[in-house]
Steps between C-alpha positions, in 0.01 A plus 500: 500500500624842417489756777298729268722805539578629155798701617766256413849634570725339759736792556482716808540874537802643681424861393602769740200731555736792494578426135154605395531869420199691365598732221350607175475317172828426330560508120523154338715619211227422252314825505276393786532449875561206714376432850667674792763297671281416796228366272746302293644337817150418616414347170818286505417391854152398395638308204757315718272406790179319554371799685619804697378622829543826687668316784759320289546738201398840632682701238345299215160506665503885535615536137216271382251727680658816357525367142225241494347599169835521322612163635169347419535615135854362473389160637203499264740547205655167622156327527511523877234639737581699811314440823541742790333422834533807719327334799759221518775719352583237229569540124547230249469414134282243316500358152259674264222237468411588139518195280729671246735643762849346495585319820758713666521331841657164555301245688642404834544134571171397653494483879495146636188376676594595858612848408177552306298391801698730729448792263125437519512493875703820530264682265205378707670637807457844356134459414383690803781748519567827325800717431479681833518182713821371654705262278381140494759274672505128475727239673664193352294289731183652355618429149570140593163449664329648193687272260475179709146403385616524139755218519551281196508125449785348696576825680508366848858577573529805730847604372366498147198708597725754674700538182173559314418780746838665453473469124150667492619788722813548290299509175263769633787696656669500157189670368565781755160425656648364823777658701682320781546689822872561535482447877271187491534278206173320580299825444396630162332816395251477211548776241183706458591495129331158496157676498523704183717239325245225558160644407151361566490294184827339590383439853195305371713300262742419781209411726398231257849361503487515886179297506633246256813451692304458827281237333804315369658506847176371645493215251851407594409491870199277425710263301770479766231440769348224288840334454568518873170338577578219261849446641492607868845366554 
């Protein structure tokens, strides 16, 4: 299953917010004008990241707000759509859905089953929160307890299950949607970017996947119970 986020770059932004100066348009040498330096840097940051947030990329975020229309036009020239969520202070790009639009964004490798399930869970954790609430924090134990009912055939080994938990956390962390607490490696903050990145349509699609996985896990439990009853030894 794909995680459904159409912002598909794996690079991270190390831009210094102080590098974002706000000056006037600059000539492009072709008789026109190019974007101001701040807007160009913000555009580059958008192109090289799945998303930007005010907290992580403040300079880029402020430049997006200042030059939103100009940046939107430049992205549209590349068949990309800009989304700016001011409540959650997140900006990201999506592929233009038009059938004749060239595909400009690479597809990420699909998330494996456990990471997909965890992504659903984290998005659901934000269902009853808004941008003004405190950050959502989850522990490794909570992740493990969430994933435990979704074990697969032959997955009775605890060490193997623990590796599955770590793998799921690592996959979602790589998406920048989970951040480990530097002082407590068992605590993780859920990025509020998960809300605008995974919209209501995607939530419903993921819910269906969630239900199917739960049914499959239930079928596994019933089969295991039946086998145990037949062979109590």
